[in-house]
Each structure stands twice: as structure tokens, then as C-alpha cells.
C-alpha positions in Angstrom: 19.0 17.8 43.6 21.5 14.9 43.8 23.0 12.6 41.3 21.6 9.7 43.3 18.0 11.0 42.8 18.6 11.4 39.1 20.0 7.9 38.8 17.1 6.6 40.8 14.6 8.2 38.4 16.6 6.9 35.4 16.7 3.3 36.7 13.1 3.3 37.7 11.7 4.7 34.5 14.3 3.3 32.2 15.1 6.6 30.6 18.3 8.6 30.0 20.2 10.6 32.6 19.4 13.9 30.8 15.7 13.2 30.7 15.7 12.1 34.3 17.5 15.3 35.4 15.0 17.4 33.4 12.1 15.7 35.1 13.6 16.3 38.5 14.2 20.0 37.8 10.7 20.5 36.4 8.9 18.7 39.2 11.1 19.4 42.3 11.0 15.9 43.9 11.6 12.3 42.9 8.0 11.4 43.7 6.6 14.3 41.7 8.9 13.5 38.8 7.9 9.9 38.7 4.2 10.7 38.9 4.5 13.3 36.1 6.2 10.7 33.9 3.6 8.0 34.6 0.7 10.4 34.0 2.3 11.4 30.7 2.7 7.8 29.6 -0.9 7.1 30.5 -2.1 10.0 28.4 0.0 8.8 25.4 -1.4 5.3 25.7 -5.0 6.8 25.7 -4.2 9.0 22.7 -2.8 6.0 20.8 -5.8 3.9 21.7 -8.2 6.5 20.2 -6.0 7.3 17.2 -7.8 6.6 13.9 -5.0 6.9 11.3 -1.4 6.0 10.9 1.1 7.9 8.7 1.2 6.5 5.1 5.0 6.1 5.4 4.4 3.7 8.3 1.8 1.6 6.5 3.7 -1.7 6.2 0.9 -3.8 4.8 0.3 -2.6 1.3 2.3 0.7 1.0 5.1 -0.5 -1.2 2.8 -2.3 -3.7 0.4 0.7 -3.8 3.2 3.2 -4.3 4.6 1.2 -7.2 1.3 0.7 -8.9 0.1 4.3 -8.2 3.0 5.8 -10.2 0.9 5.1 -13.2 -1.9 7.5 -12.2 -0.5 10.0 -9.7 1.7 12.7 -11.1 3.5 13.0 -7.8 3.7 10.1 -5.4 3.6 12.6 -2.5 -0.1 13.1 -3.2 -0.9 9.5 -2.2 -1.3 10.3 1.6 -3.8 12.9 0.7 -5.9 10.3 -1.1 -5.6 7.4 1.2 -5.5 7.2 5.0 -4.5 3.9 6.5 -6.3 3.0 9.8 -4.7 2.0 13.0 -5.2 -1.7 13.9 -7.4 -0.6 16.8 -9.7 1.6 14.8 -9.9 -0.9 12.0 -10.9 -3.5 14.5 -13.6 -1.2 15.9 -15.2 -0.6 12.5 -14.9 -4.2 11.4 -16.6 -5.5 14.6 -19.3 -2.9 14.3 -20.1 -3.2 10.6 -18.8 -6.5 9.4 -18.2 -9.3 11.9 -17.4 -9.9 15.5 -16.8 -13.6 14.9 -14.4 -13.7 12.0 -11.3 -11.7 11.3 -11.4 -12.2 7.5 -14.1 -12.7 4.9 -12.5 -16.0 3.8 -13.4 -17.4 7.2 -17.1 -16.5 6.9 -19.0 -19.8 6.4 -22.6 -18.8 7.4 -24.9 -15.8 7.7 -24.3 -15.9 11.5 -20.6 -15.2 10.9 -21.1 -11.7 9.7 -23.4 -8.7 9.7 -24.1 -8.7 5.9 -27.0 -10.3 4.0 -28.8 -10.1 0.7 -25.6 -10.7 -1.2 -26.1 -10.6 -5.0 -23.2 -11.3 -7.3 -22.7 -9.5 -10.7 -19.5 -11.4 -11.6 -21.1 -12.9 -14.7 -21.5 -9.3 -16.0 -18.0 -8.3 -15.0 -15.0 -10.2 -13.8 -12.7 -7.7 -12.1 -9.7 -10.1 -12.3 -9.7 -9.8 -16.1 -9.6 -6.0 -16.0 -7.1 -6.1 -13.1 -4.7 -8.2 -15.2 -5.1 -5.9 -18.2 -4.8 -2.7 -16.0 -8.1 -1.4 -17.3 -8.6 1.4 -14.8 -11.8 2.7 -16.4 -13.5 -0.7 -15.9 -14.4 -0.2 -12.3 -16.3 3.0 -12.9 -18.0 1.5 -15.9 -19.1 -1.7 -14.1 -19.5 -0.9 -10.5 -20.1 2.8 -9.8 -23.6 3.0 -11.2 -24.7 0.0 -8.9 -24.1 2.0 -5.7 -25.8 5.4 -5.1 -22.7 6.8 -3.4 -21.4 10.3 -3.9 -17.8 10.8 -5.1 -16.8 12.5 -1.9 -18.4 10.0 0.4 -15.9 8.5 2.9 -15.5 4.8 2.3 -13.5 2.1 4.1 -11.6 -0.6 2.2 -10.8 -3.7 4.4 -8.3 -6.4 3.8 -9.2 -7.9 7.1 -10.2 -7.0 10.7 -6.9 -5.3 11.5 -6.0 -3.8 8.1 -8.0 -1.1 6.4 -7.8 2.3 4.7 -10.0 5.3 4.5 -10.5 7.1 1.1 -13.4 8.4 -0.9 -15.6 6.7 -3.4 -14.1 8.7 -6.3 -10.6 7.7 -5.5 -11.4 4.0 -5.3 -13.4 4.0 -8.5 -10.6 5.7 -10.4 -7.6 4.0 -8.8 -8.9 0.6 -7.8 -6.2 -1.7 -9.1 -3.6 -1.3 -6.3 -6.2 -2.1 -3.7 -7.0 -5.5 -4.9 -5.4 -9.0 -5.1 -6.6 -12.0 -7.2 -6.4 -14.4 -4.2 -7.8 -12.0 -1.6 -11.3 -11.1 -0.4 -12.1 -7.5 0.5 -15.1 -5.5 1.6 -15.9 -1.8 1.1 -18.5 0.0 3.2 -19.9 3.5 3.3 -21.2 4.6 6.7 -23.9 6.5 5.0 -25.3 3.5 3.2 -26.7 0.1 3.9 -25.0 -1.3 0.8 -21.5 -2.9 0.9 -19.3 -4.0 -1.9 -17.8 -7.4 -1.6 -14.7 -8.2 -3.7 -14.1 -11.9 -3.9 -11.3 -14.1 -5.2 -10.6 -14.8 -8.9 -12.7 -11.8 -10.1 -15.9 -12.5 -8.2 -17.8 -9.4 -7.0 -21.1 -8.7 -5.3 -23.2 -6.2 -3.4 -24.8 -6.9 -0.1 -26.5 -5.1 2.7 -25.7 -4.5 6.3 -28.2 -6.1 8.7 -30.3 -3.3 10.1 -30.2 -4.6 13.7 -26.4 -4.1 13.6 -26.6 -0.4 12.8 -25.2 2.1 15.2 
């Protein structure tokens, strides 16, 4: 083993001298060391591609707002990651394209039935404007006005989407009880349960509706 070989590995792989030396010791030759490194990076890329969730602490999109609001109903903010699992952009995209839309990246861009995989949309905003309850921080209002409309079990896994690349996994009970930090008055969201054809569509300015996934788009 020579310092020239170590430097060659370091420069080729753009790693530190210590790591280059370790690679060479473990693999015996420069060629084997480089191959081992490249194989490992390919494995990591594949693992990342198939990864479903990111750590809550790394969730840049809504984390800070959610933590701030959730202090009102979680006794210990460290329990939040146990309730809500943010999705990776790749996995969020896969689910969105499968269940919601391959054409549009956000509900506010949907202009026709052909733009998404949802139909039979029926609003119940005249019966309940979620924006009013949201502004008043009426947490029980969601359970009272929404829960009975969907035959979902408390422990059913549901996905809450802010757009194609931003979503979180939780369960129905958590969303029903702690819905306020999820929503924005000027945003459109969609919630789906893989076990159900029904979807919950949360529109701007308090509008809200239930639709159905088109059956020809089922998995």
C-alpha cells in the first residue's frame, strides 16, 4: 500500500485520506477499493429511491408551523413523530400519480375531470365551513362535521397531501382530532385512505367536499 494509491483513491472518489486508506486496506487493491465504493453508493441510491418516510426533524415544509400549533394538544412535542410520518418526495409523487393525478402537481391546477383521478365530488361546505372553525381553533368541529361522512376506522392509515411532492402519513383518528395544523385557508388539500374509494377534498376559504377515486385507476 502506497500513499500514491491512497491519494489516487481520494482524488477519484472525492473522499478524505482516512477513508481512502481504510478502503484500500479492506479491499487490497485500488481497483477493488474503487469498485467497493461505487457499489456501496449505488446501494445507497437505491435505498433512498425506495425510502417512504423522512425524519420529522428534517421535514422542512410544515414542521415548524405544526410543532407550534401542536403544543396545544400534545403534552410532549416529542410524541409528534409517532403520530405523523412525512413522506419522501419520491414516495409522495408515486402515491399522488397513482391515486390523484399524473397531469397536475397541485389541486389548484385541476381544471377538468381529465386532470385528475377523482369524480363524483359533492360539497358539504354549506353545512360546515372549516375556515370558520379553523380561525376559532375549534378542534372538535372536524370530528363533529366530517368523521361521520366517511366510513373509516380510527386506525386506518391515511395520506394528507399538500401537493404532489409534499405529503404525510398519519391515521384517521389523529387527523380528526388534530386537524388544524394541517390546513391553510388559501391552500387546497386532499386526503385519501387506500382502503376506501372515498377521498376528502379540502378547498380554499373553508370549502370542503367528498369525492371518489375513479375505479379504472385502482391498483
